[in-house]
C-alpha positions as a Markdown table, in Angstrom:
| # | Residue | x | y | z |
|---|---|---|---|---|
| 1 | Met | 22.1 | 18.5 | 36.0 |
| 2 | Pro | 25.0 | 20.8 | 36.8 |
| 3 | Ala | 22.5 | 23.7 | 37.5 |
| 4 | Arg | 18.8 | 23.1 | 37.7 |
| 5 | Val | 15.9 | 25.3 | 38.8 |
| 6 | Val | 12.6 | 24.0 | 40.1 |
| 7 | Val | 9.7 | 26.4 | 39.5 |
| 8 | Gly | 6.0 | 26.3 | 40.2 |
| 9 | Ser | 3.9 | 26.4 | 37.1 |
| 10 | Gln | 0.5 | 27.3 | 38.7 |
| 11 | Trp | -0.5 | 29.4 | 41.7 |
| 12 | Gly | 2.0 | 27.8 | 44.1 |
| 13 | Asp | 1.4 | 24.7 | 46.3 |
| 14 | Glu | 2.1 | 22.4 | 43.4 |
| 15 | Gly | 4.3 | 20.1 | 45.4 |
| 16 | Lys | 7.6 | 21.7 | 44.7 |
| 17 | Gly | 8.9 | 20.6 | 48.0 |
| 18 | Arg | 8.5 | 17.0 | 47.1 |
| 19 | Val | 10.2 | 17.5 | 43.8 |
| 20 | Val | 13.1 | 19.5 | 45.3 |
| 21 | Asp | 13.6 | 16.8 | 47.9 |
| 22 | Leu | 13.7 | 14.2 | 45.2 |
| 23 | Leu | 16.2 | 16.1 | 43.0 |
| 24 | Ala | 18.3 | 17.2 | 46.1 |
| 25 | Ala | 19.4 | 13.6 | 46.6 |
| 26 | Asp | 21.7 | 14.1 | 43.6 |
| 27 | Ala | 22.6 | 17.8 | 44.3 |
| 28 | Asp | 25.7 | 19.2 | 45.9 |
| 29 | Val | 24.2 | 22.6 | 46.9 |
| 30 | Val | 20.6 | 23.8 | 47.2 |
| 31 | Val | 19.8 | 27.5 | 46.8 |
| 32 | Arg | 16.6 | 29.4 | 47.6 |
| 33 | Tyr | 16.5 | 32.5 | 45.4 |
| 34 | Gln | 13.4 | 34.5 | 46.4 |
| 35 | Gly | 10.4 | 34.8 | 48.6 |
| 36 | Gly | 9.8 | 34.7 | 52.4 |
| 37 | Asn | 8.0 | 32.6 | 54.9 |
| 38 | Asn | 4.6 | 33.2 | 53.3 |
| 39 | Ala | 5.2 | 29.9 | 51.5 |
| 40 | Gly | 6.2 | 26.5 | 52.7 |
| 41 | His | 7.5 | 23.2 | 51.3 |
| 42 | Thr | 6.3 | 19.9 | 52.8 |
| 43 | Val | 7.8 | 16.4 | 52.7 |
| 44 | Trp | 6.6 | 13.3 | 54.5 |
| 45 | Ile | 9.3 | 10.9 | 55.5 |
| 46 | Gly | 7.6 | 7.8 | 56.9 |
| 47 | Glu | 5.0 | 9.1 | 59.3 |
| 48 | Gln | 6.9 | 12.3 | 60.0 |
| 49 | Lys | 5.8 | 15.6 | 58.3 |
| 50 | Phe | 8.5 | 18.2 | 57.7 |
| 51 | Ala | 7.4 | 21.7 | 56.6 |
| 52 | Val | 10.1 | 24.3 | 55.9 |
| 53 | His | 9.4 | 28.0 | 55.1 |
| 54 | Leu | 12.8 | 29.6 | 54.7 |
| 55 | Ile | 15.5 | 26.9 | 54.8 |
| 56 | Pro | 15.9 | 25.2 | 51.4 |
| 57 | Met | 14.4 | 21.7 | 51.2 |
| 58 | Gly | 17.9 | 20.2 | 50.6 |
| 59 | Val | 18.5 | 20.4 | 54.4 |
| 60 | Leu | 16.5 | 17.2 | 54.8 |
| 61 | Arg | 19.1 | 15.5 | 52.6 |
| 62 | Gly | 22.0 | 17.0 | 54.6 |
| 63 | Lys | 23.0 | 19.2 | 51.7 |
| 64 | Pro | 24.6 | 22.7 | 52.0 |
| 65 | Cys | 21.8 | 25.2 | 51.7 |
| 66 | Leu | 21.9 | 28.8 | 50.8 |
| 67 | Leu | 19.4 | 31.6 | 51.5 |
| 68 | Gly | 19.9 | 34.0 | 48.6 |
| 69 | Ala | 19.8 | 37.7 | 48.2 |
| 70 | Gly | 16.4 | 37.7 | 46.6 |
| 71 | Met | 14.8 | 36.5 | 49.8 |
| 72 | Val | 13.2 | 38.5 | 52.6 |
| 73 | Ile | 13.9 | 36.8 | 55.9 |
| 74 | Asp | 12.2 | 36.9 | 59.3 |
| 75 | Leu | 15.0 | 35.9 | 61.6 |
| 76 | Asp | 12.6 | 34.9 | 64.4 |
| 77 | Val | 10.9 | 32.4 | 62.0 |
| 78 | Leu | 14.4 | 31.2 | 60.8 |
| 79 | Leu | 15.4 | 30.6 | 64.4 |
| 80 | Glu | 12.2 | 28.7 | 65.2 |
| 81 | Glu | 12.7 | 26.6 | 62.0 |
| 82 | Glu | 16.3 | 25.8 | 62.9 |
| 83 | Ser | 15.3 | 24.8 | 66.4 |
| 84 | Glu | 12.4 | 22.7 | 65.3 |
| 85 | Leu | 14.4 | 20.8 | 62.7 |
| 86 | Gly | 17.3 | 20.3 | 65.0 |
| 87 | Ser | 15.0 | 18.8 | 67.7 |
| 88 | Arg | 14.0 | 16.2 | 65.1 |
| 89 | Gly | 17.5 | 15.2 | 64.2 |
| 90 | Val | 18.0 | 17.4 | 61.1 |
| 91 | Pro | 21.4 | 19.1 | 61.1 |
| 92 | Val | 20.9 | 22.7 | 60.2 |
| 93 | Arg | 23.5 | 25.0 | 61.7 |
| 94 | Gly | 26.5 | 23.7 | 59.8 |
| 95 | Asn | 24.6 | 23.4 | 56.6 |
| 96 | Ile | 23.1 | 26.8 | 55.9 |
| 97 | Arg | 24.5 | 30.1 | 54.8 |
| 98 | Ile | 22.6 | 33.4 | 54.5 |
| 99 | Ser | 23.2 | 36.1 | 51.9 |
| 100 | Glu | 24.5 | 39.3 | 53.4 |
| 101 | Asn | 22.3 | 41.1 | 50.8 |
| 102 | Ala | 19.0 | 39.4 | 51.8 |
| 103 | His | 16.5 | 41.9 | 53.4 |
| 104 | Leu | 14.9 | 41.4 | 56.8 |
| 105 | Ile | 11.3 | 41.2 | 57.7 |
| 106 | Leu | 10.7 | 43.2 | 60.9 |
| 107 | Gln | 7.8 | 43.8 | 63.3 |
| 108 | Tyr | 6.6 | 46.9 | 61.6 |
| 109 | His | 6.3 | 45.1 | 58.3 |
| 110 | Lys | 3.8 | 42.6 | 59.7 |
| 111 | Leu | 1.8 | 45.3 | 61.5 |
| 112 | Ile | 1.5 | 47.4 | 58.4 |
| 113 | Glu | 0.5 | 44.4 | 56.2 |
| 114 | Ala | -2.2 | 43.4 | 58.6 |
| 115 | Ala | -3.5 | 47.0 | 58.9 |
| 116 | Glu | -3.5 | 47.4 | 55.1 |
| 117 | Glu | -5.5 | 44.2 | 54.6 |
| 118 | Glu | -8.0 | 45.4 | 57.2 |
| 119 | Arg | -8.3 | 48.7 | 55.5 |
| 120 | Arg | -9.0 | 47.0 | 52.2 |
| 121 | Gly | -12.0 | 45.2 | 53.6 |
| 122 | Glu | -13.8 | 43.2 | 51.0 |
| 123 | Arg | -11.0 | 44.1 | 48.5 |
| 124 | Ala | -8.3 | 42.5 | 50.6 |
| 125 | Ile | -5.7 | 40.5 | 48.6 |
| 126 | Gly | -5.7 | 37.6 | 51.0 |
| 127 | Thr | -2.0 | 37.9 | 52.1 |
| 128 | Thr | -0.6 | 35.7 | 54.8 |
| 129 | Arg | 0.2 | 38.9 | 56.9 |
| 130 | Arg | 3.8 | 37.8 | 57.4 |
| 131 | Gly | 5.2 | 41.2 | 56.3 |
| 132 | Ile | 6.5 | 40.0 | 52.9 |
| 133 | Gly | 5.0 | 42.7 | 50.8 |
| 134 | Pro | 6.1 | 45.6 | 53.0 |
| 135 | Ala | 9.6 | 44.2 | 53.3 |
| 136 | Tyr | 9.9 | 44.1 | 49.5 |
| 137 | Glu | 8.4 | 47.5 | 49.3 |
| 138 | Asp | 11.2 | 48.8 | 51.6 |
| 139 | Lys | 13.7 | 47.0 | 49.5 |
| 140 | Ala | 12.5 | 48.8 | 46.4 |
| 141 | Ala | 12.3 | 52.1 | 48.3 |
| 142 | Arg | 15.9 | 51.7 | 49.4 |
| 143 | Arg | 15.1 | 51.9 | 53.1 |
| 144 | Gly | 15.3 | 48.1 | 53.9 |
| 145 | Ile | 17.6 | 46.6 | 56.5 |
| 146 | Arg | 19.8 | 43.7 | 55.2 |
| 147 | Met | 21.6 | 40.8 | 56.9 |
| 148 | Gly | 24.9 | 42.5 | 56.3 |
| 149 | Asp | 23.8 | 45.6 | 58.1 |
| 150 | Leu | 23.7 | 43.7 | 61.4 |
| 151 | Arg | 27.5 | 43.6 | 61.5 |
| 152 | Asp | 28.0 | 47.3 | 62.3 |
| 153 | Ser | 26.2 | 48.1 | 65.5 |
| 154 | Asp | 26.5 | 51.9 | 65.2 |
| 155 | Ala | 25.3 | 52.0 | 61.6 |
| 156 | Leu | 22.5 | 49.5 | 62.4 |
| 157 | Ala | 21.3 | 51.8 | 65.2 |
| 158 | Glu | 21.1 | 54.7 | 62.9 |
| 159 | Lys | 19.3 | 52.8 | 60.2 |
| 160 | Val | 16.7 | 51.3 | 62.6 |
| 161 | Asp | 16.0 | 54.7 | 64.2 |
| 162 | Thr | 15.5 | 56.3 | 60.7 |
| 163 | Val | 13.2 | 53.7 | 59.3 |
| 164 | Val | 11.2 | 53.2 | 62.6 |
| 165 | Thr | 10.6 | 56.9 | 62.8 |
| 166 | Tyr | 9.0 | 56.7 | 59.4 |
| 167 | Lys | 7.1 | 53.5 | 60.1 |
| 168 | Asn | 5.6 | 54.8 | 63.3 |
| 169 | Leu | 4.3 | 57.9 | 61.5 |
| 170 | Leu | 2.4 | 55.5 | 59.2 |
| 171 | Leu | 1.2 | 53.2 | 61.9 |
| 172 | Lys | 0.0 | 56.1 | 64.1 |
| 173 | Asn | -1.4 | 58.6 | 61.6 |
| 174 | Val | -2.6 | 56.4 | 58.7 |
| 175 | Tyr | -3.6 | 53.1 | 60.3 |
| 176 | Lys | -4.3 | 54.3 | 63.8 |
| 177 | Ser | -2.3 | 51.3 | 65.0 |
| 178 | Pro | 0.2 | 50.8 | 67.9 |
| 179 | Thr | 3.7 | 51.9 | 67.1 |
| 180 | Val | 6.9 | 50.0 | 67.6 |
| 181 | Asp | 9.9 | 50.5 | 69.8 |
| 182 | Pro | 13.2 | 51.1 | 67.9 |
| 183 | Asp | 15.3 | 50.2 | 70.8 |
| 184 | Lys | 13.7 | 46.8 | 71.1 |
| 185 | Ile | 14.0 | 46.1 | 67.4 |
| 186 | Tyr | 17.7 | 47.1 | 67.6 |
| 187 | Asn | 18.4 | 45.0 | 70.6 |
| 188 | Asp | 16.6 | 42.0 | 69.2 |
| 189 | Leu | 18.6 | 42.2 | 66.0 |
| 190 | Arg | 21.9 | 42.3 | 67.8 |
| 191 | Val | 20.9 | 39.1 | 69.7 |
| 192 | Leu | 19.9 | 37.5 | 66.4 |
| 193 | His | 23.1 | 38.6 | 64.8 |
| 194 | Asp | 25.1 | 36.9 | 67.6 |
| 195 | His | 23.3 | 33.7 | 66.7 |
| 196 | Phe | 23.3 | 33.9 | 62.9 |
| 197 | Gly | 26.3 | 36.1 | 62.2 |
| 198 | Glu | 28.8 | 33.3 | 61.4 |
| 199 | Met | 26.3 | 32.0 | 58.7 |
| 200 | Val | 26.2 | 35.4 | 56.8 |
| 201 | Cys | 28.3 | 35.8 | 53.7 |
| 202 | Asp | 28.3 | 36.5 | 50.0 |
| 203 | Thr | 26.5 | 33.4 | 49.0 |
| 204 | Ser | 26.9 | 34.1 | 45.3 |
| 205 | Leu | 30.6 | 33.3 | 45.7 |
| 206 | Ile | 29.7 | 29.8 | 47.1 |
| 207 | Val | 27.3 | 29.2 | 44.2 |
| 208 | Gln | 29.9 | 30.3 | 41.6 |
| 209 | Glu | 32.6 | 28.1 | 43.2 |
| 210 | Ala | 30.3 | 25.1 | 43.1 |
| 211 | Leu | 29.5 | 25.8 | 39.4 |
| 212 | Asp | 33.2 | 26.2 | 38.6 |
| 213 | Lys | 34.0 | 22.8 | 40.1 |
| 214 | Gly | 31.2 | 21.2 | 38.1 |
| 215 | Gln | 29.1 | 20.5 | 41.1 |
| 216 | Arg | 25.4 | 20.1 | 40.9 |
| 217 | Val | 23.5 | 23.1 | 42.1 |
| 218 | Leu | 19.7 | 23.0 | 42.6 |
| 219 | Phe | 17.8 | 26.3 | 42.7 |
| 220 | Glu | 14.4 | 26.4 | 44.4 |
| 221 | Gly | 11.8 | 29.2 | 44.4 |
| 222 | Ala | 8.7 | 29.8 | 46.4 |
| 223 | His | 5.2 | 30.2 | 45.0 |
| 224 | Gly | 4.2 | 29.7 | 41.4 |
| 225 | Thr | 4.3 | 31.5 | 38.1 |
| 226 | Met | 0.7 | 32.8 | 38.5 |
| 227 | Leu | 1.8 | 34.6 | 41.7 |
| 228 | Asp | 4.7 | 36.4 | 40.0 |
| 229 | Ile | 4.4 | 40.1 | 40.6 |
| 230 | Asp | 4.9 | 41.0 | 37.0 |
| 231 | Trp | 3.3 | 38.1 | 35.1 |
| 232 | Gly | 0.8 | 36.6 | 37.6 |
| 233 | Thr | -2.8 | 37.5 | 38.3 |
| 234 | Tyr | -1.9 | 40.9 | 39.6 |
| 235 | Pro | -2.7 | 42.3 | 42.2 |
| 236 | Tyr | -3.5 | 38.8 | 43.7 |
| 237 | Val | 0.1 | 37.9 | 43.6 |
| 238 | Thr | 3.2 | 37.7 | 45.8 |
| 239 | Ser | 5.7 | 40.6 | 46.0 |
| 240 | Ser | 8.6 | 38.9 | 44.2 |
| 241 | Asn | 9.4 | 37.0 | 41.0 |
| 242 | Pro | 9.2 | 33.2 | 41.3 |
| 243 | Leu | 10.0 | 32.8 | 37.6 |
| 244 | Ser | 13.2 | 31.0 | 36.5 |
| 245 | Gly | 14.6 | 34.3 | 35.3 |
| 246 | Glu | 14.9 | 35.6 | 38.8 |
| 247 | Val | 17.5 | 33.0 | 39.7 |
| 248 | Ala | 20.2 | 35.1 | 38.2 |
| 249 | Ala | 19.4 | 38.2 | 40.4 |
| 250 | Gly | 18.2 | 36.3 | 43.5 |
| 251 | Ala | 21.0 | 33.9 | 43.7 |
| 252 | Gly | 23.7 | 36.0 | 42.1 |
| 253 | Val | 24.7 | 34.0 | 39.1 |
| 254 | Ser | 24.8 | 34.5 | 35.4 |
| 255 | Pro | 21.6 | 33.5 | 33.5 |
| 256 | Lys | 23.9 | 31.3 | 31.4 |
| 257 | Ala | 24.5 | 29.1 | 34.4 |
| 258 | Leu | 21.1 | 27.4 | 34.2 |
| 259 | Asp | 21.2 | 24.0 | 32.4 |
| 260 | Gln | 17.7 | 22.6 | 33.2 |
| 261 | Ile | 14.4 | 24.2 | 34.2 |
| 262 | Thr | 11.9 | 21.9 | 35.7 |
| 263 | Gly | 8.3 | 23.0 | 36.2 |
| 264 | Val | 6.0 | 21.5 | 38.8 |
| 265 | Thr | 2.3 | 21.2 | 38.2 |
| 266 | Lys | -0.4 | 19.4 | 40.0 |
| 267 | Ala | -2.6 | 17.0 | 38.0 |
| 268 | Tyr | -5.3 | 19.5 | 38.7 |
| 269 | Thr | -5.1 | 23.1 | 39.9 |
| 270 | Thr | -5.2 | 24.8 | 43.3 |
| 271 | Arg | -4.8 | 28.3 | 44.7 |
| 272 | Val | -5.0 | 30.1 | 48.0 |
| 273 | Gly | -6.4 | 33.5 | 48.5 |
| 274 | Ala | -8.6 | 35.8 | 46.4 |
| 275 | Gly | -8.6 | 36.4 | 42.7 |
| 276 | Pro | -10.0 | 34.9 | 39.5 |
| 277 | Phe | -9.8 | 31.1 | 39.1 |
| 278 | Pro | -11.4 | 29.9 | 35.8 |
| 279 | Thr | -11.5 | 26.2 | 36.5 |
| 280 | Glu | -12.6 | 26.3 | 40.1 |
| 281 | Met | -14.8 | 23.3 | 40.7 |
| 282 | Ala | -18.0 | 22.9 | 42.7 |
| 283 | Glu | -17.3 | 22.7 | 46.5 |
| 284 | Glu | -18.8 | 19.3 | 46.9 |
| 285 | Ile | -16.3 | 17.8 | 44.5 |
| 286 | Ala | -13.5 | 20.0 | 45.9 |
| 287 | Ala | -14.1 | 18.9 | 49.5 |
| 288 | Ser | -13.4 | 15.2 | 48.7 |
| 289 | Met | -10.2 | 16.1 | 46.8 |
| 290 | Arg | -9.1 | 18.5 | 49.5 |
| 291 | Asp | -8.8 | 15.7 | 52.1 |
| 292 | Ala | -7.3 | 13.2 | 49.7 |
| 293 | Gly | -4.7 | 15.6 | 48.5 |
| 294 | Gly | -4.0 | 17.4 | 51.8 |
| 295 | Glu | -5.0 | 20.6 | 50.2 |
| 296 | Phe | -4.4 | 23.0 | 53.1 |
| 297 | Gly | -1.7 | 25.6 | 53.1 |
| 298 | Ser | 1.6 | 24.5 | 54.7 |
| 299 | Thr | 2.1 | 28.0 | 56.1 |
| 300 | Thr | -1.4 | 29.2 | 57.0 |
| 301 | Gly | -3.4 | 26.0 | 57.1 |
| 302 | Arg | -6.0 | 27.7 | 54.9 |
| 303 | Ala | -8.1 | 25.4 | 52.7 |
| 304 | Arg | -7.0 | 25.7 | 49.1 |
| 305 | Arg | -9.4 | 26.4 | 46.3 |
| 306 | Ile | -9.5 | 23.5 | 43.8 |
| 307 | Gly | -10.1 | 23.4 | 40.1 |
| 308 | Trp | -9.6 | 21.1 | 37.1 |
| 309 | Phe | -6.2 | 21.1 | 35.3 |
| 310 | Asp | -5.9 | 24.4 | 33.3 |
| 311 | Ala | -3.6 | 24.0 | 30.3 |
| 312 | Met | -3.8 | 27.8 | 29.6 |
| 313 | Val | -2.0 | 28.4 | 32.9 |
| 314 | Val | 0.7 | 25.8 | 32.5 |
| 315 | Lys | 1.3 | 26.7 | 28.8 |
| 316 | Lys | 2.0 | 30.3 | 29.9 |
| 317 | Ser | 4.3 | 29.0 | 32.6 |
| 318 | Val | 6.2 | 26.9 | 30.1 |
| 319 | Arg | 6.7 | 29.9 | 27.9 |
| 320 | Leu | 7.7 | 32.4 | 30.6 |
| 321 | Asn | 10.1 | 30.0 | 32.4 |
| 322 | Gly | 11.5 | 28.1 | 29.5 |
| 323 | Ile | 10.5 | 24.9 | 31.1 |
| 324 | Asp | 12.4 | 21.9 | 29.8 |
| 325 | Ser | 10.4 | 19.2 | 31.6 |
| 326 | Leu | 7.4 | 18.9 | 33.9 |
| 327 | Ala | 6.9 | 17.0 | 37.2 |
| 328 | Ile | 3.3 | 16.2 | 37.7 |
| 329 | Thr | 2.2 | 15.8 | 41.3 |
| 330 | His | -0.9 | 14.4 | 43.0 |
| 331 | Leu | -1.9 | 12.1 | 40.1 |
| 332 | Asp | -3.2 | 9.6 | 42.6 |
| 333 | Val | -5.8 | 12.1 | 43.8 |
| 334 | Leu | -7.6 | 11.8 | 40.4 |
| 335 | Gly | -8.0 | 8.1 | 40.7 |
| 336 | Arg | -11.6 | 8.5 | 42.0 |
| 337 | Phe | -13.2 | 9.8 | 38.8 |
| 338 | Asp | -14.9 | 8.2 | 35.9 |
| 339 | Glu | -14.3 | 11.3 | 33.8 |
| 340 | Ile | -11.9 | 14.2 | 34.2 |
| 341 | Pro | -12.4 | 17.6 | 32.6 |
| 342 | Val | -9.3 | 19.4 | 31.4 |
| 343 | Cys | -9.4 | 23.0 | 30.4 |
| 344 | Val | -7.9 | 23.4 | 26.9 |
| 345 | Gly | -8.8 | 27.0 | 26.3 |
| 346 | Tyr | -10.9 | 30.0 | 27.3 |
| 347 | Arg | -13.9 | 31.8 | 25.8 |
| 348 | Cys | -14.6 | 35.4 | 26.6 |
| 349 | Gly | -17.7 | 37.2 | 25.3 |
| 350 | Gly | -18.3 | 34.3 | 22.9 |
| 351 | Glu | -14.9 | 34.6 | 21.4 |
| 352 | Glu | -12.0 | 32.2 | 21.8 |
| 353 | Val | -9.0 | 33.5 | 23.9 |
| 354 | Ser | -5.7 | 32.2 | 22.5 |
| 355 | Asp | -3.5 | 33.2 | 25.5 |
| 356 | Phe | -3.8 | 33.5 | 29.2 |
| 357 | Pro | -5.0 | 37.2 | 29.9 |
| 358 | Asn | -2.7 | 39.5 | 31.8 |
| 359 | Gln | -5.6 | 41.7 | 33.2 |
| 360 | Ile | -7.7 | 40.1 | 35.9 |
| 361 | Glu | -10.8 | 41.9 | 34.7 |
| 362 | Glu | -10.5 | 40.0 | 31.4 |
| 363 | Leu | -9.6 | 36.8 | 33.1 |
| 364 | Ala | -12.7 | 37.1 | 35.4 |
| 365 | Arg | -14.9 | 37.1 | 32.3 |
| 366 | Cys | -13.3 | 34.0 | 30.8 |
| 367 | Glu | -15.1 | 30.7 | 30.7 |
| 368 | Pro | -13.0 | 27.5 | 30.5 |
| 369 | Val | -13.4 | 25.3 | 27.5 |
| 370 | Tyr | -13.2 | 21.7 | 28.6 |
| 371 | Glu | -12.2 | 18.5 | 27.0 |
| 372 | Thr | -13.3 | 15.4 | 29.0 |
| 373 | Leu | -10.9 | 12.6 | 29.4 |
| 374 | Pro | -11.7 | 9.1 | 30.7 |
| 375 | Gly | -10.8 | 8.4 | 34.3 |
| 376 | Trp | -9.1 | 5.3 | 35.6 |
| 377 | Arg | -10.8 | 4.5 | 38.9 |
| 378 | Ala | -7.7 | 2.9 | 40.5 |
| 379 | Asp | -5.2 | 3.4 | 43.3 |
| 380 | Thr | -1.9 | 4.4 | 41.7 |
| 381 | Ser | 0.0 | 5.2 | 44.9 |
| 382 | Gln | 2.2 | 2.1 | 44.8 |
| 383 | Val | 3.1 | 2.3 | 41.1 |
| 384 | Lys | 6.8 | 2.6 | 40.4 |
| 385 | Arg | 6.9 | 2.6 | 36.6 |
| 386 | Phe | 5.1 | 4.7 | 34.1 |
| 387 | Gly | 4.2 | 1.7 | 32.0 |
| 388 | Asp | 2.4 | 0.2 | 35.0 |
| 389 | Leu | 0.0 | 3.1 | 35.4 |
| 390 | Pro | -3.6 | 2.4 | 34.1 |
| 391 | Glu | -3.8 | 3.2 | 30.4 |
| 392 | Asn | -6.1 | 6.2 | 31.0 |
| 393 | Ala | -3.7 | 7.6 | 33.5 |
| 394 | Arg | -0.9 | 7.4 | 31.0 |
| 395 | Ala | -3.1 | 9.0 | 28.4 |
| 396 | Tyr | -3.9 | 11.8 | 30.8 |
| 397 | Val | -0.2 | 12.6 | 31.3 |
| 398 | Arg | 0.5 | 12.4 | 27.6 |
| 399 | Arg | -2.4 | 14.8 | 26.9 |
| 400 | Ile | -1.0 | 17.3 | 29.3 |
| 401 | Glu | 2.3 | 17.1 | 27.5 |
| 402 | Glu | 0.6 | 17.9 | 24.2 |
| 403 | Leu | -1.5 | 20.8 | 25.6 |
| 404 | Val | 1.3 | 22.6 | 27.3 |
| 405 | Gly | 4.2 | 21.9 | 25.0 |
| 406 | Ala | 6.6 | 20.3 | 27.5 |
| 407 | Pro | 7.6 | 16.7 | 28.2 |
| 408 | Val | 6.9 | 15.1 | 31.6 |
| 409 | Ser | 9.9 | 13.9 | 33.4 |
| 410 | His | 8.4 | 12.9 | 36.8 |
| 411 | Val | 5.0 | 11.7 | 38.0 |
| 412 | Leu | 4.4 | 11.8 | 41.8 |
| 413 | Val | 1.7 | 9.5 | 43.1 |
| 414 | Gly | 1.8 | 10.1 | 46.8 |
| 415 | Arg | 3.1 | 12.3 | 49.5 |
| 416 | Gln | 5.9 | 9.9 | 50.6 |
| 417 | Arg | 9.5 | 9.7 | 49.4 |
| 418 | Gly | 9.6 | 6.9 | 46.9 |
| 419 | Gln | 6.1 | 7.5 | 45.6 |
| 420 | Asp | 7.5 | 8.9 | 42.4 |
| 421 | Ile | 7.9 | 7.7 | 38.8 |
| 422 | Val | 10.8 | 8.9 | 36.6 |
| 423 | Leu | 10.1 | 8.8 | 32.9 |
């Protein structure tokens, strides 16, 4: 593996955390390259549930973990995460480094995002209201505050005063919301810098040094391809690029560094929030799968919408990310059905659609074309070898390979470490 990236091939929540945790066992460095704390990765170790939102999943393996420049970081959340993991025996402080170029999420970002969602009313996007979008907006507008800015107290005071003056005008005059105190924001940032300052550096140099030594570097993103701001179901997307192509910019490495791209997909499909969802199933079926699969957001706790496997979605992800292999998660959840529909295409206005539409208006008019595969009505959670899966379960996996054009390298059959099959 010298350099491998793990990407989500659906709308996020595919179980990337489990796959990263599995692969991190053989990694030397784990790098998060984009996103904020509006997403989470979850791993069960025995009866203990670990959910991380900013710190790379490799921390649970004791690996050096880097928070890359492509991230937006809420330092209050990072502090809570460090404290919570530390209280449970996970060493964090000596194992993480934070890019000096990563942007910060501040109080006004969260207030503005919440106010904007309220203003949208029925047209709300369904954000987590964690301030991620406004933080990326400030990054693009060149008024963001970065981790490295916290070193110079005088320059930081000037930057905070300038941006807060602007944000307070928005909060007061546009959203009719409470304003924020620049002095409090400044003082809080200085305290946080005292805590995190020694962890801040040019993380791209650490990554390059590891690669030069031939060490194994594992890159992890947040969200999934269908939430990519450029190629997802816009505007019902996140505010960054989860695609594998973002690794270069978000982690600060050459695109030539990547050796292996692993896509993660559920054996069915889920998404959180608003937006078109062609294979969404009837709620009575979804409810039974939701409990079995633990289909509640690790960050918000919101119940996920559930649909049948959509090959159109994953096929697009394979193409956009250059996926070399797939890890299929939650196969065990489907062991309750006699028959399992799989979406093999779309039909819109009576005509066949050859590729996943980029415009949501067109996607909303699409109807899934299903192929029905036989179920296996068996508990697969203890299976350790692919050949020991029920015949119909193996056929289901092989059919997914055919439909999306990528081989399956891993099949996960439960939430615990060890409930995975390597092909």
